[in-house]
N, C-alpha and C positions, 0 to 999 in steps of 0.2 A: 504494500500501500505505499501511495505516495506520501511524505510527507507534507501536512497543514502549515504555510505559515501564514503567520498575520502581522501586516505590516503595522508600525508604531513611528509616532511622530513627537517628538518633544519640543514644542515651538518655544522660542525667541530665547534661547540658552547663550548665558553668554561667554566668549572665549576671553577670560581675565588676561590672557597674555597679549592678545590684539585689541581689545576693548569690543568687537564686532559681537554681534548678535546673531544666531545662525537657528535654521529648525537641523535637529540631530534625526534621521530616519533610519531604520533599520528595521528588518525581519525576524519575530519570534516563532517557535514553534508553537503551535497549540491552535485551539479552534475559534472560529470567531468571536469577537466579543463586541458587548454594546458599544463600546466606545476606543478609538484606536489613538487618538490623538488627545496631546495634555500639554499643561502650561508648564513651560519648563523655566519662564523668567526668574524662578530663583536660583537656579541650579547654574553649575560652570561645565564645561567641555573643555577638556585637557588630552595632550597625548596619551596612550596607554603607556605604563611604566614597563621599562626594561631594566628586571631585576638580574644581576650579573654575576652574582655570588648565591646561590643555592644551592641545597642537596637534598635530592628527590631519590626514593628507592625503584627508580623506574626500569631499571636492570637489576635483577629479573623480576620485580613485582608488575610491571606496568603502571599505566595511568591509572591513580585512585583520584574517585570523585572528591575525597575529602580533600586531596591536596588541591585538585583545580579551583574548588571554591574559596579556597584560603587565600590562593594568590590574586582571585579576582576580587575578593574584599578590599585586598590591598594596593588594588588599582593596576595590579601586575598582568598586563595580555599577552608579554612574552618573558622569557627566562632562560641563562643558561643553567643548565644542570650539572653537576659534576659528576662523570660519569667513571668510578673505578677502573683502571685500566686491567688489574687482575682480574676483575669480572669480564673482561671481554677479549681480552688476548686470545682465547681459544676460538672465538666465534667467529663468522663471515663478517667483515668491517662494513661492507654494504648492506648487509641487513639489519644492522645496529643503526644505519644512518638512514634505511629506509623505516625504520620504527619511529625514529625523533623526527622525521620529516611528515609523518601522518599525523601529527599531534596538532589540535588547534584548540585556543579560547581556553586557556593560554598557550600560545606556542611554545614549547618546551625544546630547547635548542642543547645539544650535547656538547661539555666539556670536558677534554680529557685530565685525568687525574690521577697521579701515582703518589700511593702510600708507603708506610712504612712496611711493606711486606717484603718478604725474603725474594722473591720474583721479580723484586724492581731491578736487580741484577742483569736479568734477561729486558728490560725495557730498553736500553739503547738500540739494540739490534732491530729490535722491533719495530720502534719508531723510524730507524732508517728506511725500513722496508715499508713503510705507513704514511710517513712522514707527506707527502705531497697531497695524499686522500683526506688526512685531517687538518691540513693547512688551507685547502679549498671548498672541502664540505663540511668541516665543523667549526671548530675556531682557531687561529693561528698563537693561542696563548694555551698553557700548560699548566696545571696547577701540580705543585708538589710543596714538600715536607720536609724541613729541617731536621726530623729525625728519622726520614728515610736511611738506612744504613749503606745506600748507595749514594747520597743526595748529591756530593759534587758530580759523579757522573752521569745522575740523570739532568741535572741543569745543562751541562755542556753538551747532551745528547738533544734536549731542546733546542739550546742554541746552534747547533750544528744543522736540526730540522728548520733552521728559519722562524723560530717561533717564539713567542716571550714565555719566560718564566714568572709564573705568579704563586709567590711563595706565601706560607705561613711559617713564622720563625719560632721554635720553641724555647729558644734562648739569647741573650743578648750577645753572645759568643757569636753566632751564626749568623743573625742580623748585621752585624759590624762586618765580618767578613766578606758578606756579599756588596755590601756598599761599598766597600774598598774593591771589589772586584769586577772590573770594567771590560767582563769577557764578552756580554750580550746584554739584550734587554731584558727587563725587569720589571713585575708589578707587585709593587708590595702591599699586601693584603691587611689589614688592620690598624691602619695610623691612630694612635690612640691620643696623642699628644703634639703641640707643636716641636717639642725637641726632636719626635720621631720625623715629623714631616720634615724638618730642616734637614736632617741626616737623607732622607730619599732627596730632595732636591738637589743635595750635592752631589749626588752620582748622575751620570750621563744615562740618556735614553730609559729614563724611570718613569715609572707613575705610579700610582697611589689610591686607595679607597679607606674609606671609612663606613662605618654604619652608624643607625639611628641611635643605639643605646650607649654609644659612645659620646653624644651630644647632647640628647634631653637630660635634663636633671631629674634623677631618680630618688624617690623617699627615700630618708636616712636609713641606713643599713642594708638596702635592697641590692645594692652591686654584691655585696659579700654574699648575698644568697643565692645569687643566681649561677648555674651551672653551665660554665660558657668558658673555652679558650678561644682569645687570652682576657683574662679575668679582667671586669670593667674598672676603670681605674678613679671613677670618680673625680672630685675636684682636689686637688688645683688643675689637675691633668686636661680635665673636660673643660675648663674656663678659656684656658690655653688652644684648644682645640677649636672650638667656638669662634675664637677670633680669627683665625684664619683659615677655616675649612673652606670659606667662598673662595680664596684664591691659590690654594696651596695644595689641597686635595682633588684630584680629578674627577672621581664619584663615589656616589654613596649606594651601597647595597646591602641586603637584610643579612646577607650570612644565615638565613634560615634553612633548620635543618630538620626534616619532617621526620616525625616519629614514627619507630619501626618496633614493632612486638620485639621486645628483649634487648632493644638497645641502651646500653647503660652507658653509653660514652657522654662525653658533654656536646652541648648545642642547645641554642635557642631556637622557639618556634613564634617566630613575629612576621611572617611575611604577609600577613592578613593585617598589620599594621604599619606597614611600610609607607604608603602615601598620607597617612593621617599623621605619623610621627613626624613626617617631614613637613608637612602643613603647619605642625603645633613650632617647628622650627623658624617658618616662615613669620608665624604671629609672634616669636619671641625675637626677632630682629637679627635672629643669625644668617639667615639667607634671604634673599628677596626670592619673588615666586618663579621669575624667567631661569634665575640661577639654580634653584631648588627642581626645578622640571627638566632643566638642562642637564643636571647631574644623575637625574634618573632616566636619561634618555639618549640623547645624541651623544653627550660626553663617555657614557658607559660605551655606547656601541663603538666608538671612536677607538678606544683603548682595546675591546674585545673582538671588533668585526665580525660580528656574528655573519654566518653565510646567509646569503641574498639579503642581508642587511636588515633593517628596522622596518615592520609594517606598517600600515595605515590606521592602526587600531585608536578608538578613542574612548575614553572614558566619561562618563558624568558623574558631576560631583555637586552634593550638597553643602556647600561652603558653610552653612549656619550651625551645623550639627557639632554640639563639644560634650565630650562624655568623658568618664573614668572608666579606662581599658578593662573590660571582664577578662576573665578566663575565657580562652576556646574551650568548646567540648571535649572533655578530656585531657586535658593541659594540666602539666604539673606547675605549680606557681615556680618552681626553681628553672622554669623553661619559658618563664612568661616576662621578659625583660619590663614592660609597661603596664603590667597589673596596676592599676588603681591610679596611673598617670592620665590628666587630660590630656585627651588627644583632639584635634581639629578635622571636621569633614568626614564626610560617610560616601562612599562611593556607590551609587545607585543603579548604575546600570554600565555596560562593557558593549562596545561593537567593533567588529573586524570584519572589512569585506564583504559588508551589507548584511551581515547576520548579528545578533545580538541576546544580551539577556539581562533581565533584572536581578540584581542580588537583594 
């Protein structure tokens, strides 16, 4: 049976980046309703967010509705999903690529990740054989970790494949060693202070990111309760980072770690709060709205260069909503950075390619 689509129009929606008003039109699955056009004059239309740093269990679990709805609630219509190399190294790469290409709304794009598995010793040879395909059909950025027993060889292999190494550092010595090594391009994840941003800026061909939980003021004692790496430092580091993030940090991403049954490792589940958290930084005067949206879209794409580029997705936001962030269903408090933090804005709809959904 053919799918039934109902056209929806939100009239007179404001684009706060240009000051223009427009009608937002899209089709939603469902039966015909009594009305399909609505007053959108109290809403904003913005580009869909590109979350450049998320961790989803897509291999081997597949796309879960739970993860899809979290992303859209955070304004995320396209995202990078860290894909562990040790899970795909024995699979036909073209099949994994085709799986990701079939995902929509949000569009989930693979980015290779090499963790502290003993098999990482075999990664350089694998990448030498598959580097062209990874660079052209995934992203020319590969995530790696300083606790990898073969860390130096992994980074050298990434550079040899003409890719950027996106590194998480487990200790200061590893961070300083890479800052001093000018062998190839590096993307520094999790900048947490001005001091760290200054060190990154001193290294040629370097880019950086941070996340809202390093920028928003959290309730007293909350940072110590969170189960996340790196630990959230709080003030005074937060204040120094807020002062320079607009000019000295390339992009903002969630570093969302989707829950998996039995997963005991650290990680926050915050993608559903990504846009509201960043809009709160706009309210605080930390970022202007154009700068905030740039760091969530085109600036992130300039670093990660997703295959096919960004799509034309849009989100409709109610900017008048202000609420104390609750727990997402099933979420542990230790993984909820913004629990009880007042954030701004609520995503009410998302659209791409003429199709859309209400949240």
